[in-house]
Structure formats: C-alpha cells, structure tokens
C-alpha positions as CSV (number, residue, x, y, z in Angstrom):
1,X,87.6,58.7,62.9
2,X,86.5,57.2,66.9
3,X,89.5,58.2,67.7
4,X,89.8,62.0,66.6
5,X,86.5,62.0,68.2
6,X,88.1,60.6,71.5
7,X,91.0,63.0,71.2
8,X,88.5,66.0,70.9
9,X,86.0,65.2,74.1
10,X,89.8,65.0,75.7
11,X,90.0,68.0,75.1
12,X,87.3,69.5,75.8
13,X,87.2,68.0,78.8
14,X,90.5,69.3,79.9
15,X,89.5,72.6,78.9
16,X,86.4,73.1,81.0
17,X,88.0,71.4,83.6
18,X,90.7,74.4,83.5
19,X,88.9,77.3,82.6
20,X,88.2,79.1,85.9
21,X,84.9,81.0,86.2
22,X,82.8,83.0,89.3
23,X,80.9,80.9,90.6
24,X,78.5,84.8,90.8
25,X,79.1,87.9,89.0
26,X,76.3,90.9,89.3
27,X,76.8,93.7,86.9
28,X,75.4,97.1,87.4
29,X,75.5,100.3,85.2
30,X,76.4,102.7,87.5
31,X,74.6,105.9,86.0
32,X,76.6,108.5,88.4
33,X,77.0,111.2,88.9
34,X,79.2,110.0,92.2
35,X,81.1,107.4,92.3
36,X,84.4,105.7,93.5
37,X,85.8,105.6,89.9
38,X,87.9,102.5,89.9
39,X,88.0,101.2,93.2
40,X,88.5,97.7,93.6
41,X,87.9,95.9,97.2
42,X,88.7,92.4,97.8
43,X,87.8,90.1,100.7
44,X,88.6,85.5,100.6
45,X,87.0,85.0,97.1
46,X,84.2,88.0,96.9
47,X,85.4,90.9,94.5
48,X,83.6,94.3,93.9
49,X,84.9,96.7,91.4
50,X,82.9,100.9,91.2
51,X,83.5,102.5,88.9
52,X,84.8,100.4,86.3
53,X,85.0,101.3,82.3
54,X,85.1,98.2,79.4
55,X,89.4,99.5,78.8
56,X,89.6,99.1,82.2
57,X,88.4,96.0,83.2
58,X,90.4,94.3,79.9
59,X,94.0,96.6,81.3
60,X,92.6,94.5,84.6
61,X,91.9,90.9,83.6
62,X,95.3,90.7,81.4
63,X,97.9,92.7,83.4
64,X,97.8,95.3,80.5
65,X,98.8,98.8,80.7
66,X,95.7,100.8,79.3
67,X,98.2,101.8,76.2
68,X,98.4,98.4,75.6
69,X,94.5,98.1,74.7
70,X,93.4,99.3,71.3
71,X,89.5,99.3,71.5
72,X,87.6,100.5,68.8
73,X,86.5,103.8,68.4
74,X,82.4,103.3,69.1
75,X,82.9,101.5,72.3
76,X,80.2,103.5,74.8
77,X,82.3,104.4,77.8
78,X,79.9,103.1,80.1
79,X,81.2,102.6,83.4
80,X,79.5,99.5,85.6
81,X,79.5,98.0,89.1
82,X,80.6,94.4,89.6
83,X,79.8,92.3,92.0
84,X,81.8,88.9,91.8
85,X,82.3,85.2,94.0
86,X,84.6,83.0,92.9
87,X,84.3,79.2,94.0
88,X,85.7,78.7,98.2
89,X,86.2,81.2,100.5
90,X,90.2,81.0,100.5
91,X,91.8,84.0,99.6
92,X,93.1,85.4,96.4
93,X,95.1,87.5,94.6
94,X,95.4,90.0,91.7
95,X,96.8,87.1,89.9
96,X,94.1,84.9,91.3
97,X,91.4,87.0,89.7
98,X,92.7,87.4,86.5
99,X,91.2,84.4,84.8
100,X,88.3,84.5,86.4
101,X,87.3,88.2,84.7
102,X,88.7,87.3,81.2
103,X,85.8,84.5,81.4
104,X,83.7,87.7,82.6
105,X,84.8,89.8,79.4
106,X,84.7,86.2,77.0
107,X,80.8,85.2,78.8
108,X,78.9,88.4,79.7
109,X,80.6,91.6,77.4
110,X,80.7,88.4,74.3
111,X,84.9,90.3,74.4
112,X,86.5,89.0,71.3
113,X,89.8,90.7,71.0
114,X,93.4,89.6,68.6
115,X,96.7,90.4,69.1
116,X,99.7,92.4,66.7
117,X,102.5,94.3,67.3
118,X,102.3,98.5,66.5
119,X,104.7,100.2,67.1
120,X,102.8,103.2,69.6
121,X,104.2,106.7,70.3
122,X,106.0,106.5,73.3
123,X,108.0,108.6,76.4
124,X,110.9,106.4,77.1
125,X,111.8,107.7,80.9
126,X,116.2,107.2,80.9
127,X,119.0,108.7,82.9
128,X,119.6,112.2,82.9
129,X,123.9,113.6,82.3
130,X,124.3,114.4,85.5
131,X,122.8,111.4,86.7
132,X,119.4,110.8,89.8
133,X,118.7,113.1,92.3
134,X,116.4,110.9,94.8
135,X,117.7,108.2,97.0
136,X,116.6,104.8,97.9
137,X,114.7,104.6,100.7
138,X,115.3,103.2,103.9
139,X,114.5,99.1,103.9
140,X,112.6,100.5,107.5
141,X,110.7,102.8,105.6
142,X,107.1,102.1,105.4
143,X,105.7,101.4,101.4
144,X,103.6,104.9,100.8
145,X,102.4,106.9,97.7
146,X,101.5,110.4,97.3
147,X,99.9,112.3,95.0
148,X,98.8,116.5,95.7
149,X,98.3,119.6,94.1
150,X,100.2,122.7,94.9
151,X,98.1,125.8,93.2
152,X,98.8,125.0,89.9
153,X,100.8,121.8,89.6
154,X,100.6,117.9,91.0
155,X,102.7,116.3,92.6
156,X,103.9,112.4,91.7
157,X,105.9,111.1,95.2
158,X,106.8,107.8,97.2
159,X,109.5,105.9,99.4
160,X,109.5,102.6,98.7
161,X,108.1,103.1,95.6
162,X,110.1,102.0,91.5
163,X,111.0,103.3,88.7
164,X,107.9,101.7,87.2
165,X,105.7,102.9,89.7
166,X,107.4,106.7,88.9
167,X,106.2,105.5,85.1
168,X,102.9,104.4,85.4
169,X,102.0,107.4,87.3
170,X,103.3,110.3,85.4
171,X,100.4,110.2,82.8
172,X,97.9,110.0,84.8
173,X,98.7,112.9,86.8
174,X,99.8,115.7,84.4
175,X,99.0,114.2,81.4
176,X,101.0,113.4,79.3
177,X,100.5,112.7,75.6
178,X,102.3,109.7,75.8
179,X,102.5,106.9,77.6
180,X,106.1,106.9,79.9
181,X,108.4,103.2,79.7
182,X,110.6,103.1,81.6
183,X,114.0,102.7,80.6
184,X,116.5,103.7,83.3
185,X,117.7,100.1,84.1
186,X,117.3,101.6,88.1
187,X,116.2,98.6,89.8
188,X,115.9,99.1,93.7
189,X,113.1,100.9,96.3
190,X,113.3,105.2,96.0
191,X,112.0,107.8,97.2
192,X,110.5,110.0,95.2
193,X,109.1,113.4,94.8
194,X,108.1,115.3,91.5
195,X,106.1,118.5,91.4
196,X,105.3,120.3,87.9
197,X,101.6,122.1,85.9
198,X,99.7,119.6,83.9
199,X,100.4,119.8,79.8
200,X,96.3,120.5,80.0
201,X,96.8,123.6,81.6
202,X,100.0,124.4,80.0
203,X,98.7,123.8,77.1
204,X,95.2,125.9,77.6
205,X,96.6,129.5,79.4
206,X,100.2,129.2,80.3
207,X,101.7,131.2,82.8
208,X,105.0,132.3,83.5
209,X,105.8,130.1,86.3
210,X,104.1,126.9,84.6
211,X,107.1,123.8,85.1
212,X,106.5,121.1,82.1
213,X,106.8,117.3,83.3
214,X,110.2,116.9,81.0
215,X,112.1,120.0,82.7
216,X,111.3,119.4,86.5
217,X,112.1,115.9,85.7
218,X,115.4,116.6,84.4
219,X,115.9,119.4,87.0
220,X,114.9,117.5,90.8
221,X,115.1,113.9,89.6
222,X,118.1,114.4,87.1
223,X,115.6,112.2,84.5
224,X,114.4,112.4,81.2
225,X,111.6,112.4,78.7
226,X,112.9,111.8,76.0
227,X,109.9,110.9,72.3
228,X,110.2,107.9,70.7
229,X,108.4,105.1,69.0
230,X,108.3,102.0,70.1
231,X,106.7,98.2,69.0
232,X,105.7,96.0,71.1
233,X,102.2,93.8,71.9
234,X,99.2,95.0,71.9
235,X,95.9,93.8,73.0
236,X,93.1,94.9,69.7
237,X,89.7,94.9,71.2
238,X,87.0,93.5,67.9
239,X,83.6,93.0,69.1
240,X,82.1,93.5,72.8
241,X,79.4,94.4,74.5
242,X,77.9,95.6,77.6
243,X,76.2,93.6,79.7
244,X,72.4,92.9,80.4
245,X,72.2,94.1,83.9
246,X,71.4,91.8,86.8
C-alpha cells in the first residue's frame, strides 16, 4: 500500500512540474460597442487577446478549426479582453502559448470537455475537370494576404498562400453554410484571387449579376466545392463558465 501512495505522489508531482500556466492573467469582459475582434498580440512572454469569445479561446488553445469545437446551446456569447504573462522574458510562439491557455481555460473558465468522432457536413475543395487556373508564387515574392469589397462582392486573395489558407478563408469571407476542407492535394504556395457574392446577400436579396462561390471558384480558380459529410474528431464542451473580472 505504501508503494502505491509513493507512486501516486510521484505521478502528481510530475504532473505539477509539467503543467504550464501563466504567472499572471487579467480577464475582463468587453461590453463594446467598439472593440477589436480576435486581436492577437504577443511580445516576449506577454500575450494580449482582444475581443475573444469562448469558442475562439478554445480553438486557439487546442489548435482547432471552428467546426471542430461544439459548444452547448446555452453558452453565453460574451467577449473578453485578456492580458497574460508567462514566466521569464523569452519570446514565445503561438504553439508555446497554447498549453498555458489550456490551463487558463480550465482554472478560470472551469472548462470541461470530451472528444468524440462526429459526421460533419462540409464542402470538399477539389480540383476541377480542367485543372487549376492559378500559379505557384515566385519564391522571391513576399507573403501577402488581402481581402476586398467590390460592390456586392467580396474577395479572397493572397501571395505565398496554401490551399489550406484558401479553404479556411472562404467561409469567413463568403459566409458559406459549411466549413471548407482542402482535398486538392496541392502542397505548394500560390498566388490566388477569388471574387464572389457572399451567401447571405444571395439568400436575402439576390441580384442578376451575383456570382455564387460555387460558380466563381470553378470559373476563376479551376476548383470545385462538393457537399459531403466527413467523420472527424471534435471537442465537445460539457461545461464552461464566465470568469469574474480582475
């Protein structure tokens, strides 16, 4: 029995040593109406997050896409500003801040979750019949990511971008009703420009010159969006609370 207690104590001690947490965290609810949304700023061991919702924090902490986090219907849609300081002064990457954010969510937001496999409706982004209509970026070109408004239309454009970048940005810019998953098999860095009418405009007040993203992506980029269901692991939030400000 004594050896069992020693083993448990050693396990808890090792857990405490490997568990990473911020030295100090300040969390305040941002009432608006003016605020930066999902603003991320890091300097050395300091991290500033402005205008983050609970779902945004979970996605960042665990390196997930929005469709991989399932929040309960009653989750309060509050917006937070967070200032945090890790130990020391050394520069930290996003990946190095993530374990600390996980601990913050557990301790301050009392986050509890489980993981499970679910079938999620998606749009699979695949290569169209005629092949891609865009080129790889010149290695000497700087990386660039832009978004624009052209009358009723919005654009997604970049240099030195990947197909994962394109798949991530299409739902954000054009408001598709499903996430877009990259299945092109293309692994390079490309120069791309896609212009289409956001889905909410087409659904609410369509105009003759509107162009849906499903047509635009074929005509302009030689790609297709195919509706599918895909099984993937998701993080299901069982419990989360709004922390008291400090």
